[in-house]
C-alpha positions as a Markdown table, in Angstrom:
| # | Residue | x | y | z |
|---|---|---|---|---|
| 1 | Met | -93.2 | -56.4 | 69.6 |
| 2 | Pro | -90.5 | -57.9 | 71.4 |
| 3 | Asp | -86.8 | -57.0 | 70.3 |
| 4 | Ala | -86.4 | -60.3 | 67.6 |
| 5 | Pro | -83.1 | -62.0 | 68.1 |
| 6 | Leu | -79.9 | -61.0 | 66.1 |
| 7 | Gln | -79.8 | -63.9 | 63.3 |
| 8 | Asp | -75.9 | -63.8 | 63.4 |
| 9 | Asn | -74.6 | -63.7 | 66.3 |
| 10 | Ser | -70.6 | -63.4 | 65.3 |
| 11 | Leu | -69.7 | -60.1 | 63.5 |
| 12 | Thr | -66.9 | -59.7 | 61.2 |
| 13 | Leu | -65.4 | -57.1 | 62.7 |
| 14 | Arg | -61.7 | -56.4 | 61.4 |
| 15 | Asp | -58.6 | -55.6 | 64.0 |
| 16 | Ile | -57.8 | -51.7 | 64.9 |
| 17 | His | -55.5 | -50.6 | 62.3 |
| 18 | Leu | -52.7 | -48.2 | 63.5 |
| 19 | Pro | -51.2 | -45.5 | 61.4 |
| 20 | Asp | -48.3 | -45.7 | 59.0 |
| 21 | Ala | -45.2 | -44.8 | 61.3 |
| 22 | Ile | -44.3 | -41.4 | 60.4 |
| 23 | Ser | -41.4 | -41.2 | 57.3 |
| 24 | Trp | -38.2 | -39.3 | 58.2 |
| 25 | Trp | -38.7 | -38.4 | 54.4 |
| 26 | Pro | -39.5 | -35.8 | 53.3 |
| 27 | Pro | -38.6 | -34.1 | 56.3 |
| 28 | Ala | -40.3 | -31.0 | 57.6 |
| 29 | Pro | -39.9 | -27.7 | 56.3 |
| 30 | Gly | -37.8 | -26.2 | 59.9 |
| 31 | Trp | -35.0 | -29.5 | 58.7 |
| 32 | Trp | -35.0 | -27.6 | 55.1 |
| 33 | Ile | -34.2 | -24.6 | 56.8 |
| 34 | Val | -31.9 | -26.0 | 59.3 |
| 35 | Leu | -30.0 | -27.6 | 55.5 |
| 36 | Ile | -29.9 | -24.6 | 54.0 |
| 37 | Ile | -28.7 | -22.6 | 56.6 |
| 38 | Leu | -25.3 | -25.2 | 57.2 |
| 39 | Gly | -25.0 | -25.3 | 53.3 |
| 40 | Leu | -24.8 | -21.5 | 53.4 |
| 41 | Gly | -22.5 | -21.6 | 55.9 |
| 42 | Phe | -20.2 | -24.1 | 54.7 |
| 43 | Ala | -20.0 | -22.0 | 51.5 |
| 44 | Phe | -19.0 | -18.8 | 53.6 |
| 45 | Phe | -16.5 | -20.3 | 55.3 |
| 46 | Phe | -15.2 | -21.9 | 52.4 |
| 47 | Phe | -15.1 | -19.1 | 50.4 |
| 48 | Trp | -13.5 | -16.6 | 53.4 |
| 49 | Gln | -10.5 | -19.5 | 53.9 |
| 50 | Lys | -10.1 | -18.9 | 49.8 |
| 51 | Tyr | -10.0 | -15.3 | 50.3 |
| 52 | Gln | -8.0 | -14.6 | 53.4 |
| 53 | Arg | -5.4 | -17.0 | 51.7 |
| 54 | Ser | -4.9 | -14.8 | 48.5 |
| 55 | Leu | -4.7 | -11.7 | 50.7 |
| 56 | Arg | -1.9 | -13.4 | 52.6 |
| 57 | Ile | 0.1 | -14.4 | 49.2 |
| 58 | Lys | -0.9 | -10.6 | 48.6 |
| 59 | Lys | 0.8 | -9.6 | 51.5 |
| 60 | Ala | 3.8 | -11.7 | 51.5 |
| 61 | Ala | 4.3 | -10.4 | 48.0 |
| 62 | Leu | 3.9 | -7.0 | 49.1 |
| 63 | Ala | 6.9 | -7.8 | 51.7 |
| 64 | Glu | 9.2 | -9.5 | 49.7 |
| 65 | Phe | 9.2 | -6.3 | 47.2 |
| 66 | Glu | 9.8 | -4.3 | 50.0 |
| 67 | Asn | 12.9 | -6.2 | 51.3 |
| 68 | Ile | 14.1 | -6.1 | 47.2 |
| 69 | Arg | 13.5 | -2.3 | 47.3 |
| 70 | Thr | 15.5 | -2.0 | 50.5 |
| 71 | Ser | 18.3 | -4.2 | 49.5 |
| 72 | Tyr | 18.5 | -2.3 | 46.5 |
| 73 | Gln | 18.3 | 1.2 | 48.1 |
| 74 | Asn | 21.3 | -0.1 | 50.0 |
| 75 | Asp | 23.4 | -1.8 | 47.4 |
| 76 | Ala | 22.3 | 0.1 | 44.5 |
| 77 | Asn | 23.0 | -3.2 | 42.4 |
| 78 | Pro | 20.6 | -3.0 | 39.3 |
| 79 | Ala | 21.8 | -6.8 | 37.8 |
| 80 | Leu | 20.2 | -8.0 | 41.2 |
| 81 | Leu | 17.6 | -6.0 | 41.0 |
| 82 | Ala | 16.4 | -7.1 | 37.8 |
| 83 | Arg | 17.0 | -10.7 | 39.0 |
| 84 | Ser | 15.1 | -10.5 | 42.2 |
| 85 | Ile | 12.1 | -8.4 | 40.5 |
| 86 | Ser | 11.9 | -11.2 | 37.6 |
| 87 | Thr | 11.9 | -14.1 | 40.5 |
| 88 | Leu | 9.7 | -12.2 | 42.7 |
| 89 | Leu | 6.9 | -11.7 | 39.7 |
| 90 | Arg | 7.7 | -15.5 | 38.4 |
| 91 | Arg | 6.7 | -17.0 | 42.0 |
| 92 | Ile | 3.9 | -14.4 | 42.3 |
| 93 | Cys | 2.3 | -16.0 | 39.1 |
| 94 | Leu | 3.1 | -19.6 | 40.2 |
| 95 | Ser | 0.8 | -18.6 | 43.6 |
| 96 | Tyr | -1.7 | -17.0 | 41.8 |
| 97 | Tyr | -2.2 | -18.9 | 38.6 |
| 98 | Pro | -0.9 | -22.2 | 39.0 |
| 99 | His | -2.2 | -23.9 | 35.4 |
| 100 | Thr | 0.1 | -21.6 | 33.6 |
| 101 | Asn | 3.1 | -21.9 | 31.7 |
| 102 | Val | 4.7 | -19.5 | 33.9 |
| 103 | Pro | 8.0 | -21.4 | 34.3 |
| 104 | Gly | 8.8 | -21.6 | 30.6 |
| 105 | Met | 8.1 | -18.4 | 29.6 |
| 106 | Thr | 11.0 | -15.8 | 28.5 |
| 107 | Gly | 12.1 | -12.5 | 26.5 |
| 108 | Lys | 8.7 | -10.7 | 25.2 |
| 109 | Gln | 6.0 | -13.9 | 25.9 |
| 110 | Trp | 6.9 | -13.1 | 29.4 |
| 111 | Leu | 6.6 | -9.8 | 28.9 |
| 112 | Ser | 3.1 | -10.0 | 27.3 |
| 113 | Tyr | 2.1 | -12.3 | 30.2 |
| 114 | Leu | 3.0 | -9.6 | 32.9 |
| 115 | Asp | 1.0 | -6.7 | 30.9 |
| 116 | Asn | -1.9 | -8.7 | 30.0 |
| 117 | Thr | -2.3 | -10.3 | 33.8 |
| 118 | Ala | -2.7 | -6.5 | 35.0 |
| 119 | Asn | -3.9 | -4.6 | 32.1 |
| 120 | Thr | -0.9 | -2.7 | 31.2 |
| 121 | Lys | 1.6 | -2.1 | 28.6 |
| 122 | Gly | 4.4 | -1.2 | 31.0 |
| 123 | Phe | 6.4 | -4.6 | 30.6 |
| 124 | Gln | 6.6 | -4.5 | 26.8 |
| 125 | Thr | 7.4 | -0.9 | 26.2 |
| 126 | Asp | 8.7 | 1.0 | 29.2 |
| 127 | Ser | 11.4 | -0.1 | 31.8 |
| 128 | Gly | 9.7 | -3.5 | 32.3 |
| 129 | Asn | 11.5 | -4.7 | 29.0 |
| 130 | Ile | 14.7 | -4.9 | 30.9 |
| 131 | Leu | 13.2 | -8.0 | 32.9 |
| 132 | Ala | 13.4 | -10.0 | 29.6 |
| 133 | Thr | 17.1 | -9.9 | 29.1 |
| 134 | Ala | 19.0 | -8.8 | 32.5 |
| 135 | Pro | 18.1 | -11.5 | 34.6 |
| 136 | Tyr | 19.9 | -13.3 | 32.6 |
| 137 | Leu | 22.9 | -11.5 | 32.5 |
| 138 | Pro | 25.9 | -11.1 | 34.3 |
| 139 | Glu | 26.2 | -8.1 | 36.8 |
| 140 | His | 29.5 | -6.7 | 35.2 |
| 141 | Glu | 26.7 | -6.9 | 31.4 |
| 142 | Cys | 23.6 | -5.4 | 32.7 |
| 143 | Pro | 22.3 | -2.3 | 31.0 |
| 144 | Asn | 21.3 | 0.7 | 32.6 |
| 145 | Phe | 17.7 | 1.1 | 33.2 |
| 146 | Asp | 15.8 | 2.9 | 35.1 |
| 147 | Ala | 15.2 | 1.1 | 38.4 |
| 148 | Glu | 12.8 | 3.2 | 40.0 |
| 149 | Ala | 10.5 | 3.1 | 37.0 |
| 150 | Leu | 10.9 | -0.5 | 37.3 |
| 151 | Leu | 9.9 | -1.1 | 40.9 |
| 152 | Ala | 6.9 | 1.6 | 40.6 |
| 153 | Leu | 5.7 | -0.9 | 37.7 |
| 154 | Ser | 6.2 | -4.3 | 39.5 |
| 155 | Glu | 4.3 | -2.8 | 42.6 |
| 156 | Thr | 1.6 | -1.3 | 40.4 |
| 157 | Trp | 1.5 | -5.0 | 38.6 |
| 158 | Ile | 1.4 | -7.1 | 42.3 |
| 159 | Gln | -1.3 | -4.3 | 43.8 |
| 160 | Ala | -3.4 | -5.1 | 40.6 |
| 161 | Gln | -3.6 | -9.0 | 41.0 |
| 162 | Pro | -6.8 | -10.0 | 41.9 |
| 163 | Lys | -7.5 | -10.5 | 45.4 |
| 164 | Lys | -9.9 | -13.6 | 44.9 |
| 165 | Glu | -9.2 | -15.3 | 42.1 |
| 166 | Met | -7.1 | -17.9 | 43.6 |
| 167 | Gln | -7.1 | -21.4 | 42.1 |
| 168 | Gln | -5.9 | -24.4 | 44.4 |
């Protein structure tokens, strides 16, 4: 039998369809890894900077404290020592705890705050008690106190401040 001719010479063929373009979302797993590494790198850098800043503050505070100690050893002025220590401790508090009412604190409230920030009781009960009144008295009215104990208590307080708990 001979081949039968096709009845319909026009076939309904569709045009060639290309696949859709590759989408940029969702990214390939490699890009997710790169993003995570970058995020961790930025977080590490941010926390490292905060840590270094807190160390600089503590080093500067200890250097200032040593200057006050040396000044006291040279001139033995207890009123100036009490005033300088009180000022230094307030400045340190303002650096470490900027959102508190440190400038407005006086007397027992100030001493209680110092004890609470270092988990001690030396400012309210021992030689630190002098900081409630001595910084505000004239030099000739300053009472006698144990200056070495005040220096030791203040240095302990500075050392007890956190290395990381910095707020900006």
